[in-house]
C-alpha positions as CSV (number, residue, x, y, z in Angstrom):
1,M,115.1,-109.6,14.9
2,D,115.5,-107.9,11.5
3,A,115.8,-104.2,10.8
4,C,112.1,-104.0,9.8
5,D,111.0,-105.5,13.2
6,I,113.2,-103.1,15.1
7,M,111.8,-100.1,13.2
8,N,108.2,-101.2,13.8
9,T,108.9,-101.7,17.5
10,L,110.5,-98.2,17.7
11,E,107.6,-96.6,15.8
12,S,105.0,-98.2,18.1
13,M,107.0,-97.0,21.2
14,V,107.3,-93.4,20.1
15,G,103.9,-93.3,18.3
16,M,105.2,-92.0,14.9
17,K,107.1,-93.1,11.8
18,V,110.9,-92.9,12.0
19,I,113.0,-92.0,9.0
20,D,113.3,-95.0,6.8
21,G,114.6,-93.8,3.4
22,R,111.2,-92.6,2.3
23,N,110.6,-88.9,2.4
24,Y,108.2,-87.6,4.9
25,G,106.9,-84.1,5.6
26,A,104.6,-82.4,8.0
27,S,101.5,-80.3,8.1
28,V,99.0,-79.1,10.6
29,K,97.1,-82.3,9.9
30,G,100.1,-84.5,10.9
31,Q,103.1,-86.2,9.4
32,Y,102.6,-87.4,5.8
33,D,104.5,-89.5,3.2
34,L,105.0,-88.3,-0.3
35,D,102.0,-90.2,-1.5
36,G,99.9,-87.8,0.7
37,N,99.0,-90.4,3.3
38,I,98.9,-89.1,6.9
39,V,101.1,-91.4,8.9
40,T,101.2,-89.6,12.2
41,S,98.5,-87.7,14.1
42,P,98.8,-83.9,14.4
43,D,99.5,-84.1,18.1
44,K,102.8,-85.8,17.4
45,V,104.1,-83.0,15.1
46,R,106.0,-80.1,16.7
47,F,106.4,-76.8,14.9
48,V,109.0,-74.2,16.0
49,I,108.2,-70.7,14.9
50,D,110.8,-68.0,15.2
51,P,109.4,-65.5,17.7
52,S,110.6,-62.6,15.6
53,L,108.0,-63.5,12.9
54,T,104.9,-61.5,13.5
55,K,101.6,-60.7,11.9
56,P,101.0,-57.2,10.4
57,D,99.4,-56.1,13.7
58,G,102.6,-57.1,15.6
59,S,101.2,-60.2,17.3
60,S,103.0,-63.5,17.3
61,I,102.4,-66.1,14.6
62,D,101.0,-69.3,16.0
63,V,100.6,-72.8,14.5
64,K,96.8,-72.1,14.3
65,D,97.6,-69.4,11.7
66,L,99.1,-71.9,9.3
67,D,96.9,-73.0,6.3
68,E,95.9,-76.6,7.0
69,E,96.7,-77.6,3.4
70,F,100.3,-76.2,3.6
71,L,102.9,-79.0,3.5
72,F,106.4,-78.7,4.9
73,G,109.0,-80.9,3.2
74,N,111.1,-83.5,5.0
75,A,113.6,-80.8,5.8
76,I,112.9,-77.1,6.4
77,T,113.5,-76.1,2.8
78,V,110.6,-73.8,2.1
79,G,111.1,-70.2,1.2
80,G,107.5,-69.2,2.3
81,V,104.6,-70.5,4.2
82,S,100.9,-70.3,3.4
83,F,98.7,-68.8,6.1
84,K,94.9,-68.9,6.6
85,A,92.9,-66.4,4.7
86,G,93.4,-62.8,5.9
87,L,97.0,-63.2,7.0
88,V,99.9,-61.8,4.9
């Protein structure tokens, strides 16, 4: 079995792409590659939001508040996040 076969087997077992030298990121729509292709369904992506981050009204920020077009890089290297209209 070569490395490519092993990687394909692992990906089919876990249901998502594993790191393979290409850069991947994530969005509410799922995991994507840098060509913009969705490679993993949204139910396989997990976001962790610091509970100290709140909306102006004091309520907690939830994944549903994220702009669906906002893309996180392959590491958490963003200095800001885009929210749906109406959130600051």
